[in-house]
All heavy atoms as an XYZ file, in Angstrom:
1018
protein
N      40.399     38.519      3.964
C      38.970     38.448      3.794
C      38.334     39.282      4.935
O      38.691     39.214      6.110
C      38.488     37.053      3.804
C      37.334     36.813      2.874
S      36.619     35.139      2.736
C      38.044     34.110      2.729
N      37.362     40.063      4.603
C      36.663     40.951      5.587
C      35.396     40.294      6.173
O      35.003     39.344      5.639
C      36.370     42.342      4.959
C      35.208     42.218      3.954
C      34.924     43.728      3.464
C      33.462     43.984      3.463
N      32.851     44.862      4.360
N      35.065     40.910      7.339
C      33.804     40.364      7.988
C      32.614     41.099      7.378
O      32.725     42.007      6.602
C      33.933     40.762      9.484
C      32.953     39.978     10.302
O      32.177     39.074      9.767
O      32.912     40.148     11.546
N      31.429     40.652      7.720
C      30.180     41.188      7.305
C      29.977     42.424      8.250
O      29.890     42.252      9.503
C      28.960     40.233      7.457
C      29.193     38.946      6.557
C      27.712     40.908      7.098
C      28.226     37.875      6.854
N      29.938     43.643      7.617
C      29.962     44.796      8.484
C      28.762     45.775      8.107
O      28.587     46.787      8.803
C      31.202     45.581      8.371
O      31.483     45.972      6.945
C      32.411     44.771      8.877
N      28.018     45.434      7.046
C      26.989     46.365      6.592
C      25.847     45.741      5.886
O      26.000     44.556      5.520
C      27.627     47.418      5.675
O      28.010     46.721      4.372
N      24.818     46.443      5.596
C      23.727     45.888      4.909
C      24.160     45.547      3.494
O      23.705     44.582      2.908
C      22.544     47.069      4.781
C      21.396     46.657      3.958
C      20.271     47.620      3.890
N      19.211     47.195      3.115
C      18.206     46.431      3.432
N      18.185     45.887      4.665
N      17.343     46.053      2.527
N      25.052     46.308      2.914
C      25.620     46.072      1.561
C      26.269     44.710      1.508
O      26.099     43.982      0.520
C      26.486     47.184      1.122
C      25.828     48.579      0.864
C      25.399     49.234      2.107
O      25.978     49.114      3.190
O      24.483     50.035      2.004
N      27.015     44.320      2.540
C      27.672     43.009      2.647
C      26.608     41.959      2.629
O      26.823     40.931      1.951
C      28.516     43.016      3.864
C      29.810     43.782      3.811
O      30.157     44.168      2.736
O      30.367     44.010      4.938
N      25.559     42.044      3.423
C      24.502     41.138      3.488
C      23.761     40.971      2.123
O      23.580     39.910      1.647
C      23.481     41.476      4.529
C      24.095     41.517      5.983
C      22.270     40.469      4.515
C      23.239     42.110      7.015
N      23.507     42.098      1.537
C      22.918     42.081      0.169
C      23.796     41.289     -0.892
O      23.281     40.519     -1.623
C      22.616     43.498     -0.278
C      21.822     43.497     -1.618
C      21.325     44.946     -1.909
O      21.303     45.858     -1.072
O      21.147     45.214     -3.184
N      25.068     41.580     -0.829
C      26.054     40.886     -1.739
C      25.912     39.446     -1.377
O      25.845     38.624     -2.300
C      27.421     41.421     -1.518
C      28.419     40.538     -2.170
C      28.716     40.676     -3.544
C      29.164     39.619     -1.403
C      29.593     39.891     -4.106
C      30.134     38.860     -2.009
C      30.403     38.992     -3.394
N      25.992     39.038     -0.137
C      25.896     37.581      0.255
C      24.699     36.936     -0.239
O      24.658     35.864     -0.822
C      26.023     37.513      1.819
C      26.052     36.075      2.389
C      27.246     35.412      1.931
C      25.909     36.192      3.902
N      23.588     37.662     -0.121
C      22.256     37.079     -0.591
C      22.268     36.938     -2.076
O      21.719     35.903     -2.632
C      21.083     37.907     -0.099
C      20.878     38.020      1.360
S      20.609     36.317      2.121
C      22.139     36.084      2.930
N      22.832     37.919     -2.829
C      22.800     37.730     -4.245
C      23.635     36.574     -4.689
O      23.183     35.787     -5.622
C      23.341     39.073     -4.887
C      22.357     40.229     -4.829
C      23.023     41.510     -5.205
O      24.242     41.667     -5.259
N      22.145     42.482     -5.385
N      24.726     36.320     -4.142
C      25.638     35.235     -4.443
C      24.962     33.918     -4.015
O      24.910     32.911     -4.869
C      27.044     35.363     -3.742
C      27.844     34.111     -3.968
C      27.785     36.584     -4.291
N      24.384     33.903     -2.862
C      23.717     32.662     -2.376
C      22.580     32.221     -3.275
O      22.475     31.109     -3.698
C      23.236     32.866     -0.932
C      22.243     31.812     -0.515
C      22.849     30.492     -0.159
C      20.954     31.885     -0.435
C      22.035     29.509      0.256
C      20.067     30.895     -0.052
C      20.687     29.662      0.267
N      21.673     33.212     -3.541
C      20.523     32.889     -4.338
C      20.890     32.544     -5.840
O      20.169     31.654     -6.405
C      19.386     33.954     -4.308
C      18.632     33.901     -2.986
C      18.942     34.617     -1.887
C      17.637     32.904     -2.882
C      18.171     34.542     -0.757
C      16.896     32.762     -1.680
C      17.229     33.616     -0.619
O      16.582     33.453      0.501
N      21.897     33.125     -6.331
C      22.348     32.741     -7.680
C      22.665     31.163     -7.692
O      22.234     30.508     -8.609
C      23.585     33.503     -8.063
C      24.141     33.215     -9.388
C      25.338     34.069     -9.661
C      26.202     33.461    -10.872
N      27.493     33.307    -10.634
N      23.359     30.749     -6.671
C      23.635     29.296     -6.571
C      22.467     28.486     -6.184
O      22.244     27.363     -6.685
C      24.851     29.105     -5.556
C      26.113     29.619     -6.059
O      26.246     29.861     -7.313
O      27.011     29.843     -5.232
N      21.631     28.983     -5.257
C      20.496     28.222     -4.792
C      19.476     28.005     -5.938
O      18.847     26.894     -5.952
C      19.777     29.042     -3.647
N      19.282     28.977     -6.784
C      18.323     28.830     -7.913
C      18.691     27.716     -8.818
O      17.814     27.066     -9.365
C      18.294     30.186     -8.624
C      17.125     31.060     -8.229
C      16.980     31.331     -6.829
C      16.320     31.673     -9.145
C      15.940     32.205     -6.496
C      15.342     32.575     -8.703
C      15.186     32.794     -7.367
N      19.943     27.495     -8.979
C      20.374     26.370     -9.921
C      20.722     25.056     -9.244
O      21.081     24.076     -9.903
C      21.572     26.847    -10.782
C      22.811     27.231     -9.991
C      21.123     28.016    -11.744
C      24.027     27.460    -10.879
N      20.585     24.979     -7.914
C      20.961     23.814     -7.211
C      19.967     22.744     -7.468
O      18.704     22.961     -7.351
C      21.011     24.091     -5.683
C      21.411     22.874     -4.800
O      20.615     22.008     -4.634
N      22.686     22.809     -4.484
N      20.358     21.499     -7.875
C      19.479     20.475     -8.180
C      18.543     19.975     -7.114
O      17.493     19.424     -7.295
C      20.361     19.352     -8.743
C      21.662     19.660     -8.275
C      21.834     21.117     -8.081
N      18.958     20.123     -5.864
C      18.187     19.613     -4.726
C      17.156     20.708     -4.247
O      16.058     20.292     -3.917
C      19.180     19.349     -3.571
C      18.636     18.466     -2.552
C      18.308     16.986     -2.970
O      19.177     16.352     -3.553
O      17.094     16.616     -2.831
N      17.491     21.945     -4.205
C      16.595     22.961     -3.636
C      16.142     24.030     -4.556
O      15.222     24.781     -4.292
C      17.262     23.576     -2.406
C      18.569     24.352     -2.737
C      17.461     22.611     -1.353
C      19.100     25.134     -1.574
N      16.762     24.093     -5.780
C      16.412     25.105     -6.652
C      14.902     25.308     -6.992
O      14.358     26.355     -7.103
N      14.297     24.143     -7.078
C      12.880     24.028     -7.413
C      11.999     24.820     -6.397
O      10.987     25.458     -6.775
C      12.346     22.605     -7.598
C      10.931     22.638     -8.197
C      12.435     21.869     -6.291
C      10.431     21.174     -8.507
N      12.424     24.809     -5.203
C      11.667     25.537     -4.168
C      11.598     27.011     -4.399
O      10.637     27.722     -4.149
C      12.151     25.253     -2.777
C      11.928     23.872     -2.247
C      12.814     22.866     -2.384
C      10.618     23.569     -1.681
C      12.531     21.658     -1.917
C      10.419     22.302     -1.325
C      11.248     21.297     -1.336
N      12.754     27.526     -4.885
C      12.854     28.966     -5.200
C      12.178     29.368     -6.550
O      11.560     30.400     -6.660
C      14.300     29.377     -5.159
C      15.061     29.100     -3.857
C      15.935     28.104     -3.784
C      14.694     29.851     -2.732
C      16.534     27.798     -2.547
C      15.325     29.582     -1.559
C      16.243     28.614     -1.407
N      12.422     28.517     -7.490
C      12.036     28.858     -8.888
C      10.592     28.444     -9.205
O       9.853     29.171     -9.880
C      12.981     28.247     -9.916
O      12.961     26.860     -9.832
C      14.345     28.873     -9.687
N      10.120     27.239     -8.804
C       8.845     26.717     -9.167
C       7.830     26.727     -8.109
O       6.602     26.891     -8.385
C       9.011     25.232     -9.647
C       9.977     25.068    -10.784
C       9.369     25.506    -12.156
C      10.319     25.024    -13.268
N      10.350     25.930    -14.376
N       8.233     26.537     -6.845
C       7.273     26.563     -5.721
C       6.978     27.933     -5.261
O       5.871     28.394     -5.218
C       7.708     25.603     -4.566
C       8.237     24.252     -5.128
C       6.672     25.495     -3.470
C       7.034     23.476     -5.871
N       8.039     28.674     -4.726
C       7.842     29.970     -4.230
C       7.842     31.043     -5.334
O       7.328     32.084     -5.093
C       8.956     30.358     -3.261
N       8.410     30.653     -6.516
C       8.452     31.630     -7.622
C       9.022     32.964     -7.240
O       8.360     33.990     -7.521
C       7.100     31.653     -8.283
C       6.597     30.416     -8.792
C       5.209     30.501     -9.480
C       4.739     29.103     -9.939
N       3.365     29.074    -10.294
N      10.164     32.906     -6.632
C      10.845     34.131     -6.140
C      11.248     35.013     -7.254
O      11.862     34.582     -8.237
C      11.949     33.713     -5.181
C      11.472     33.168     -3.865
C      12.803     34.947     -4.922
C      12.582     32.647     -2.995
N      10.894     36.249     -7.058
C      11.405     37.345     -7.926
C      12.584     37.973     -7.148
O      12.365     38.578     -6.101
C      10.355     38.396     -8.219
C      10.803     39.587     -8.895
O      11.930     39.947     -8.754
N       9.978     40.145     -9.707
N      13.772     37.746     -7.604
C      14.977     38.198     -6.823
C      15.022     39.703     -6.589
O      15.426     40.172     -5.573
C      16.262     37.753     -7.500
C      16.661     36.228     -7.219
C      17.956     35.943     -7.911
C      16.773     36.026     -5.752
N      14.510     40.519     -7.596
C      14.504     41.865     -7.406
C      13.715     42.315     -6.144
O      14.056     43.241     -5.455
C      13.957     42.604     -8.577
C      15.034     42.845     -9.632
C      14.460     43.762    -10.755
O      13.760     44.618    -10.532
O      14.856     43.463    -11.929
N      12.626     41.617     -5.903
C      11.747     41.853     -4.728
C      12.275     41.158     -3.534
O      12.250     41.659     -2.387
C      10.368     41.344     -5.016
C       9.638     42.137     -6.076
C       8.320     41.496     -6.535
O       7.829     40.568     -5.795
O       7.728     41.990     -7.443
N      12.802     40.008     -3.707
C      13.189     39.109     -2.600
C      14.482     39.624     -1.859
O      14.634     39.509     -0.593
C      13.407     37.665     -2.998
C      13.582     36.701     -1.826
N      12.583     36.497     -0.876
C      14.593     35.879     -1.569
C      12.990     35.622     -0.008
N      14.249     35.252     -0.363
N      15.485     40.050     -2.665
C      16.778     40.384     -2.103
C      16.641     41.501     -0.992
O      17.172     41.302      0.073
C      17.821     40.781     -3.208
C      18.148     39.526     -4.000
C      19.099     41.414     -2.532
C      18.904     38.378     -3.325
N      15.884     42.560     -1.276
C      15.764     43.557     -0.208
C      15.086     43.046      1.058
O      15.414     43.295      2.209
C      14.955     44.641     -0.801
C      15.188     44.470     -2.295
C      15.260     43.002     -2.540
N      14.070     42.132      0.847
C      13.361     41.556      1.986
C      14.251     40.641      2.821
O      14.215     40.669      4.035
C      12.158     40.834      1.542
C      10.991     41.698      1.020
C       9.836     40.898      0.462
O       9.900     39.691      0.335
O       8.825     41.552      0.199
N      14.917     39.736      2.142
C      15.837     38.846      2.823
C      16.976     39.459      3.531
O      17.505     39.095      4.515
C      16.146     37.590      1.972
C      16.622     36.316      2.811
C      17.228     37.934      0.920
C      15.491     35.759      3.661
N      17.341     40.656      2.832
C      18.479     41.400      3.472
C      18.009     42.014      4.720
O      18.691     42.077      5.678
C      18.957     42.539      2.433
O      19.543     41.788      1.247
C      20.020     43.359      3.092
N      16.714     42.511      4.719
C      16.063     43.090      5.965
C      16.131     41.925      7.028
O      16.459     42.269      8.222
C      14.642     43.422      5.737
C      14.494     44.742      4.979
O      15.463     45.536      4.815
O      13.309     45.045      4.576
N      15.750     40.675      6.695
C      15.741     39.664      7.675
C      17.121     39.453      8.379
O      17.232     39.476      9.515
C      15.225     38.323      7.033
C      15.297     37.223      7.907
C      14.344     36.919      8.850
C      16.428     36.258      7.815
C      14.428     35.895      9.726
C      16.522     35.227      8.782
C      15.513     35.013      9.659
N      18.106     39.306      7.467
C      19.468     39.026      7.988
C      20.106     40.244      8.696
O      20.901     40.101      9.665
C      20.345     38.474      6.899
C      20.018     37.072      6.587
C      19.419     36.560      5.419
C      20.214     35.892      7.413
N      19.275     35.216      5.479
C      19.697     34.778      6.714
C      20.753     35.714      8.680
C      19.671     33.522      7.211
C      20.762     34.452      9.144
C      20.214     33.310      8.523
N      19.726     41.475      8.245
C      20.167     42.628      8.949
C      19.652     42.642     10.351
O      20.384     43.031     11.306
C      19.780     43.826      8.130
C      20.340     45.147      8.723
C      20.003     46.390      7.882
O      18.892     46.378      7.294
O      20.850     47.317      7.805
N      18.443     42.266     10.484
C      17.847     42.183     11.831
C      18.511     41.069     12.709
O      18.773     41.271     13.830
C      16.329     41.771     11.715
C      15.452     42.344     12.735
C      14.075     42.215     12.365
O      13.569     41.224     11.878
N      13.256     43.265     12.515
N      18.877     39.970     12.044
C      19.560     38.864     12.753
C      21.008     39.289     13.206
O      21.430     38.918     14.289
C      19.627     37.640     11.852
C      18.319     36.947     11.598
C      17.663     36.450     12.769
O      18.274     35.672     13.597
N      16.369     36.755     12.920
N      21.714     40.018     12.378
C      23.148     40.320     12.674
C      23.270     41.601     13.379
O      24.107     41.743     14.286
C      23.903     40.390     11.382
C      24.200     39.164     10.564
C      25.060     39.428      9.418
C      24.768     38.102     11.518
N      22.532     42.654     13.035
C      22.769     43.994     13.614
C      21.555     44.511     14.382
O      21.629     45.719     14.857
C      23.059     44.943     12.380
C      24.288     44.563     11.634
C      24.163     44.231     10.276
C      25.452     44.387     12.216
C      25.197     43.847      9.461
C      26.591     43.971     11.431
C      26.446     43.756     10.041
N      20.571     43.757     14.535
C      19.372     44.157     15.326
C      18.709     45.404     14.798
O      18.270     46.313     15.541
C      19.683     44.351     16.837
C      20.119     43.024     17.459
C      18.988     42.115     17.560
N      19.512     40.860     18.177
C      19.032     39.665     17.780
N      18.179     39.544     16.824
N      19.483     38.541     18.391
N      18.759     45.577     13.461
C      18.017     46.714     12.820
C      17.516     46.164     11.524
O      17.967     45.155     10.975
C      18.985     47.885     12.672
C      20.211     47.706     11.753
C      21.014     48.977     11.741
C      22.162     48.868     10.768
N      22.886     50.024     10.665
N      16.612     46.905     10.911
C      15.946     46.546      9.753
C      14.493     46.357      9.965
O      14.024     46.279     11.084
N      13.744     46.370      8.906
C      12.272     46.357      9.019
C      11.629     45.066      8.667
O      10.509     45.131      8.129
N      12.234     43.968      8.895
C      11.577     42.685      8.467
C      10.423     42.428      9.367
O      10.558     42.350     10.624
C      12.579     41.522      8.504
C      12.035     40.294      7.919
C      12.090     40.142      6.499
C      11.382     39.277      8.591
C      11.545     39.054      5.825
C      10.875     38.187      7.893
C      10.944     38.065      6.588
O      10.444     36.948      5.950
N       9.228     42.122      8.823
C       8.011     42.003      9.613
C       7.307     40.649      9.330
O       6.266     40.336      9.898
C       7.090     43.139      9.381
C       7.633     44.514      9.696
C       7.641     44.827     11.145
C       7.927     46.157     11.428
N       9.043     46.378     12.337
N       7.717     39.890      8.298
C       6.918     38.721      7.943
C       7.199     37.547      8.784
O       8.096     37.490      9.576
C       7.395     38.309      6.467
C       6.976     39.298      5.388
C       7.344     38.816      4.097
C       6.860     39.837      2.989
N       7.137     39.392      1.664
N       6.170     36.557      8.813
C       6.250     35.440      9.632
C       6.977     34.260      8.797
O       6.412     33.657      7.954
C       4.866     34.987      9.967
C       4.860     33.758     10.918
O       5.760     32.954     10.914
N       3.757     33.656     11.669
N       8.295     34.091      9.127
C       9.153     33.234      8.418
C       8.590     31.795      8.473
O       8.633     31.017      7.456
C      10.575     33.284      8.952
C      11.509     32.249      8.254
C      11.110     34.687      8.706
N       8.186     31.425      9.628
C       7.679     30.003      9.868
C       6.471     29.811      8.949
O       6.323     28.812      8.212
C       7.265     29.767     11.310
C       8.592     29.898     12.157
C       6.663     28.359     11.490
C       9.621     28.868     12.045
N       5.493     30.726      8.999
C       4.325     30.567      8.174
C       4.558     30.490      6.664
O       3.976     29.724      5.935
C       3.285     31.708      8.478
C       1.892     31.450      7.840
C       1.284     30.091      8.379
O       1.193     29.879      9.525
N       0.896     29.247      7.499
N       5.457     31.376      6.272
C       5.906     31.306      4.852
C       6.342     30.015      4.445
O       5.984     29.394      3.481
C       6.976     32.417      4.601
C       6.335     33.859      4.598
C       7.652     32.182      3.211
C       7.368     34.924      4.738
N       7.262     29.381      5.284
C       7.720     28.079      4.995
C       6.756     26.922      5.241
O       6.775     25.822      4.479
C       9.064     27.774      5.745
C      10.159     28.675      5.177
N      10.348     30.035      5.598
C      11.138     28.444      4.285
C      11.337     30.486      4.852
N      11.852     29.575      4.119
N       5.828     27.144      6.119
C       4.672     26.095      6.243
C       3.914     26.100      4.970
O       3.532     25.009      4.470
C       3.820     26.542      7.388
C       4.231     26.035      8.736
C       3.157     26.385      9.783
C       3.516     25.913     11.094
N       2.555     26.157     12.171
N       3.593     27.242      4.445
C       2.849     27.336      3.189
C       3.579     26.686      2.011
O       2.985     25.916      1.203
C       2.543     28.773      2.784
C       1.589     29.403      3.834
O       0.906     28.796      4.668
N       1.544     30.743      3.771
N       4.871     26.842      1.980
C       5.685     26.186      0.925
C       5.673     24.735      1.067
O       5.614     23.930      0.125
C       7.124     26.723      0.906
C       7.371     28.166      0.429
C       8.835     28.541      0.718
C       6.965     28.280     -0.967
N       5.823     24.288      2.354
C       5.848     22.806      2.601
C       4.580     22.129      2.261
O       4.579     20.944      1.887
C       6.120     22.686      4.147
C       6.413     21.143      4.468
O       7.363     20.589      3.953
N       5.599     20.592      5.345
N       3.439     22.879      2.288
C       2.149     22.359      1.878
C       2.174     22.054      0.348
O       1.489     21.188     -0.124
C       1.007     23.228      2.298
C       0.631     23.142      3.728
N       0.541     21.996      4.447
C       0.602     24.143      4.678
C       0.280     22.260      5.726
N       0.313     23.563      5.894
N       2.830     23.012     -0.389
C       2.886     22.860     -1.786
C       3.881     21.669     -2.247
O       3.586     21.071     -3.250
C       3.364     24.208     -2.375
C       2.289     25.292     -2.274
C       2.801     26.526     -2.920
C       1.865     27.701     -2.633
N       2.320     28.901     -3.132
N       5.031     21.624     -1.589
C       5.943     20.627     -1.838
C       6.712     20.283     -0.562
O       7.406     21.284     -0.030
C       6.945     20.936     -2.919
C       8.015     19.928     -3.191
C       8.817     20.187     -4.437
C       9.981     19.236     -4.670
N       9.581     17.861     -4.834
N       6.595     19.120     -0.090
C       7.130     18.783      1.239
C       8.702     18.925      1.283
O       9.447     18.546      0.306
C       6.792     17.376      1.606
C       7.150     17.055      2.970
C       6.616     15.700      3.521
O       5.892     14.996      2.756
O       6.808     15.332      4.698
N       9.142     19.603      2.367
C      10.560     19.825      2.568
C      11.067     18.707      3.471
O      10.388     18.445      4.550
C      10.820     21.187      3.126
C      10.571     22.338      2.217
S      10.932     23.877      2.887
C       9.361     24.619      2.953
N      12.182     18.158      3.136
C      12.829     17.039      3.917
C      14.151     17.508      4.475
O      14.656     18.566      4.033
C      12.961     15.806      3.006
C      11.686     15.261      2.507
N      10.808     14.599      3.232
C      11.081     15.448      1.302
C       9.750     14.251      2.559
N       9.907     14.754      1.348
N      14.732     16.692      5.312
C      16.034     17.022      5.920
C      17.073     17.359      4.891
O      17.851     18.283      5.057
C      16.457     15.917      6.797
C      17.762     16.173      7.614
C      18.078     15.042      8.520
C      19.332     15.347      9.336
N      20.390     16.165      8.899
N      17.099     16.572      3.810
C      18.095     16.806      2.709
C      17.991     18.252      2.116
O      19.016     18.862      1.832
C      18.032     15.779      1.642
C      19.145     15.960      0.584
C      16.614     15.820      0.867
C      20.496     15.635      1.121
N      16.833     18.773      2.151
C      16.600     20.166      1.569
C      17.192     21.158      2.559
O      17.850     22.060      2.119
C      15.115     20.398      1.315
C      14.480     19.477      0.355
N      13.392     18.825      0.641
C      14.862     19.159     -0.931
C      13.095     18.029     -0.433
N      13.926     18.265     -1.293
N      16.991     20.985      3.797
C      17.541     21.909      4.836
C      19.031     21.683      4.878
O      19.729     22.755      5.023
C      16.903     21.646      6.226
C      15.518     22.080      6.289
C      14.439     21.245      6.069
C      15.168     23.398      6.449
C      13.106     21.616      6.030
C      13.827     23.839      6.502
C      12.799     22.983      6.321
N      19.551     20.551      4.872
C      20.962     20.330      4.872
C      21.705     20.933      3.653
O      22.711     21.527      3.774
C      21.267     18.794      4.893
C      20.903     18.144      6.174
O      20.587     18.861      7.187
O      20.883     16.855      6.272
N      20.989     20.836      2.500
C      21.615     21.405      1.278
C      21.567     22.942      1.346
O      22.583     23.638      1.076
C      20.794     20.992      0.070
O      20.839     19.537     -0.040
C      21.321     21.589     -1.332
N      20.464     23.507      1.849
C      20.340     24.905      1.979
C      21.480     25.465      2.893
O      22.194     26.378      2.655
C      18.957     25.300      2.543
C      18.842     26.760      2.863
C      18.488     27.755      1.893
C      19.112     27.445      4.127
N      18.441     28.933      2.560
C      18.849     28.790      3.884
C      19.483     27.050      5.331
C      19.069     29.798      4.877
C      19.649     27.964      6.319
C      19.434     29.324      6.179
N      21.596     24.771      4.148
C      22.573     25.197      5.138
C      24.010     25.095      4.610
O      24.844     25.982      4.758
C      22.408     24.323      6.387
C      23.234     24.709      7.533
C      22.907     26.190      7.946
C      23.008     23.757      8.740
N      24.287     23.982      3.900
C      25.672     23.784      3.387
C      26.020     24.859      2.333
O      27.027     25.485      2.342
C      25.787     22.389      2.772
O      26.985     22.233      2.136
N      25.007     25.137      1.506
C      25.222     26.174      0.391
C      25.460     27.569      1.045
O      26.282     28.343      0.744
C      24.056     26.099     -0.546
C      24.141     27.165     -1.723
C      25.345     26.758     -2.588
C      22.842     26.953     -2.571
N      24.564     27.792      2.057
C      24.622     29.068      2.778
C      26.024     29.228      3.447
O      26.622     30.307      3.359
C      23.491     29.167      3.788
C      23.256     30.585      4.373
C      22.479     31.439      3.762
C      23.940     30.922      5.536
C      22.265     32.777      4.303
C      23.776     32.218      6.093
C      22.902     33.058      5.440
N      26.362     28.252      4.173
C      27.687     28.353      4.936
C      28.812     28.494      4.002
O      29.766     29.257      4.212
C      27.864     27.120      5.857
C      26.844     27.220      7.062
C      26.860     25.927      7.936
O      27.252     24.866      7.450
N      26.482     26.194      9.152
N      28.815     27.718      2.924
C      29.895     27.784      1.885
C      29.983     29.102      1.297
O      31.019     29.692      1.040
C      29.759     26.689      0.866
C      30.066     25.309      1.367
O      30.782     25.185      2.346
N      29.539     24.277      0.678
N      28.861     29.787      1.022
C      28.801     31.084      0.480
C      29.361     32.096      1.444
O      30.126     32.978      1.029
C      27.381     31.517      0.108
O      26.834     30.518     -0.811
C      27.251     32.862     -0.602
N      29.053     31.986      2.722
C      29.597     32.911      3.707
C      31.157     32.706      3.779
O      31.906     33.590      3.671
C      29.052     32.612      5.106
C      29.738     33.438      6.141
C      27.530     33.011      5.141
N      31.571     31.450      3.914
C      33.069     31.068      4.009
C      33.867     31.517      2.735
O      34.989     31.933      2.945
C      33.235     29.574      4.222
C      32.790     29.174      5.667
O      32.671     29.999      6.516
O      32.630     27.956      5.812
N      33.244     31.573      1.639
C      33.958     31.909      0.423
C      34.146     33.494      0.316
O      35.044     33.914     -0.212
C      33.181     31.501     -0.795
O      33.059     30.070     -0.745
C      33.813     31.889     -2.128
N      33.310     34.153      1.054
C      33.321     35.635      0.873
C      33.623     36.400      2.083
O      33.916     37.604      1.948
C      31.851     36.043      0.318
C      31.632     35.566     -1.090
O      32.169     36.048     -2.018
N      30.853     34.467     -1.225
N      33.413     35.832      3.285
C      33.637     36.636      4.508
C      34.305     35.815      5.606
O      34.208     34.613      5.613
C      32.246     37.160      5.019
C      31.527     38.146      4.140
C      30.557     37.623      3.262
C      31.914     39.440      4.131
C      29.919     38.551      2.382
C      31.275     40.386      3.266
C      30.318     39.912      2.391
N      34.939     36.538      6.511
C      35.511     35.860      7.701
C      35.540     36.786      8.810
O      35.856     38.042      8.667
C      36.982     35.504      7.341
C      37.745     34.754      8.409
C      39.101     34.393      8.095
C      39.748     33.688      9.262
N      40.505     32.581      8.922
N      35.035     36.337      9.964
C      35.056     37.188     11.111
C      33.860     36.849     12.044
O      33.159     35.859     11.889
N      33.674     37.675     13.112
C      32.659     37.528     14.090
C      31.193     37.408     13.485
O      30.446     36.501     13.788
C      32.747     38.617     15.124
C      31.717     38.454     16.201
C      31.758     39.662     17.167
O      32.758     40.260     17.296
O      30.690     39.957     17.787
N      30.891     38.364     12.680
C      29.472     38.406     12.072
C      29.352     37.279     11.070
O      28.178     36.686     10.957
C      29.180     39.763     11.409
C      29.136     40.862     12.413
C      28.013     40.767     13.425
C      27.918     42.020     14.291
N      26.993     41.838     15.311
N      30.418     36.937     10.350
C      30.338     35.782      9.390
C      30.023     34.539     10.189
O      29.202     33.738      9.760
C      31.656     35.618      8.653
N      30.615     34.378     11.312
C      30.392     33.175     12.136
C      28.947     33.244     12.720
O      28.237     32.248     12.823
C      31.422     33.031     13.298
C      32.821     32.619     12.801
C      32.893     31.398     11.980
O      32.246     30.331     12.383
O      33.469     31.371     10.890
N      28.517     34.376     13.154
C      27.199     34.630     13.749
C      26.122     34.305     12.673
O      25.155     33.555     13.009
C      27.044     36.063     14.243
C      25.608     36.365     14.821
C      25.346     35.448     15.999
C      25.564     37.836     15.150
N      26.286     34.682     11.476
C      25.206     34.432     10.453
C      25.174     32.926     10.148
O      24.096     32.415      9.958
C      25.445     35.262      9.182
C      24.094     35.361      8.302
C      26.557     34.688      8.268
C      24.091     36.350      7.224
N      26.329     32.267     10.244
C      26.213     30.767     10.087
C      25.601     30.103     11.229
O      24.805     29.144     10.985
C      27.656     30.232      9.798
C      28.235     30.718      8.435
C      29.611     29.969      8.201
C      30.650     30.196      9.228
N      31.889     29.630      8.895
N      25.826     30.515     12.433
C      25.156     29.977     13.560
C      23.646     30.205     13.549
O      22.873     29.343     13.903
C      25.805     30.592     14.890
O      27.172     30.346     14.908
C      25.080     30.069     16.169
N      23.303     31.452     13.216
C      21.903     31.785     13.067
C      21.194     30.899     11.978
O      19.988     30.552     12.108
C      21.643     33.223     12.802
C      22.053     34.185     13.915
C      20.989     34.314     15.019
N      21.516     34.840     16.129
C      21.624     36.195     16.449
N      21.425     37.080     15.614
N      22.101     36.471     17.675
N      21.901     30.673     10.879
C      21.379     29.887      9.781
C      21.084     28.454     10.192
O      20.048     27.873      9.949
C      22.247     29.914      8.575
N      22.076     27.900     10.992
C      21.886     26.637     11.605
C      20.675     26.510     12.497
O      19.843     25.631     12.466
C      23.161     26.146     12.277
C      23.050     24.878     13.104
C      22.704     23.680     12.163
C      24.357     24.604     13.876
N      20.513     27.516     13.410
C      19.402     27.586     14.265
C      18.087     27.691     13.545
O      17.116     26.958     13.867
C      19.491     28.781     15.212
O      20.645     28.702     16.044
N      18.039     28.554     12.556
C      16.815     28.710     11.797
C      16.442     27.476     11.061
O      15.230     27.039     11.054
C      17.044     29.877     10.739
C      17.004     31.151     11.573
C      15.892     29.929      9.699
C      17.563     32.413     10.765
N      17.361     26.812     10.405
C      17.186     25.478      9.710
C      16.621     24.462     10.692
O      15.688     23.733     10.295
C      18.350     25.023      8.929
N      17.206     24.473     11.850
C      16.806     23.402     12.842
C      15.339     23.655     13.309
O      14.528     22.769     13.302
C      17.731     23.471     14.058
O      19.114     23.171     13.552
C      17.392     22.438     15.059
N      15.051     24.878     13.606
C      13.695     25.235     14.137
C      12.657     25.092     13.072
O      11.599     24.549     13.268
C      13.684     26.750     14.763
C      12.320     27.171     14.830
C      14.546     26.780     16.036
N      13.072     25.456     11.786
C      12.189     25.365     10.667
C      11.710     23.938     10.514
O      10.566     23.638     10.262
C      12.881     25.922      9.481
C      11.922     26.334      8.351
S      10.962     27.738      8.575
C      12.260     28.993      8.571
N      12.678     23.030     10.535
C      12.285     21.584     10.304
C      11.315     21.096     11.376
O      10.455     20.311     11.046
C      13.601     20.787     10.402
C      14.456     20.927      9.185
C      15.729     20.125      9.315
O      15.728     18.925      9.114
N      16.829     20.753      9.720
N      11.427     21.589     12.558
C      10.506     21.175     13.639
C       9.146     21.836     13.543
O       8.155     21.159     13.823
C      11.108     21.467     14.987
C      12.423     20.792     15.353
C      12.977     21.365     16.621
C      12.148     19.328     15.522
N       9.085     23.005     13.075
C       7.836     23.797     13.113
C       6.980     23.761     11.871
O       5.826     24.199     11.887
C       8.163     25.231     13.504
C       8.731     25.300     14.908
C       8.419     26.629     15.574
C       8.789     26.567     17.044
N       8.054     27.584     17.799
N       7.496     23.469     10.745
C       6.761     23.482      9.494
C       5.939     22.326      9.283
O       5.008     22.320      8.417
C       7.586     23.657      8.221
C       8.501     22.529      7.922
C       8.357     25.061      8.416
C       9.062     22.585      6.564
N       6.077     21.182      9.951
C       5.285     20.013      9.762
C       3.817     20.117     10.297
O       3.555     20.716     11.203
C       6.024     18.754     10.363
C       7.387     18.561      9.772
C       7.333     18.236      8.291
C       8.717     18.076      7.711
N       8.787     17.880      6.353
């Protein structure tokens, strides 16, 4: 299995992750009914975000905390939602990639989920 080495790898990872996240009984509603994410628009944006996290490049400019605060006002997010997101994210990485950047993206995801839980309330 290869490591995450490019934007294309991140984009692939996001496509696989969101395919599963959309149908997940615990968190799918946040993507489909609350945020009403259009994947064609969202995948390039979220790829920008993770490209910035892994490779320090990309043009992501949005305020992630504020976006999730707004979602939390529409439907409250609980620890189980973050735990489910993180587990699904980490499993998607582990199924498709192995290496330094794969470990880094999982570490960053854990940090983001932790900070998000503290700051969106």
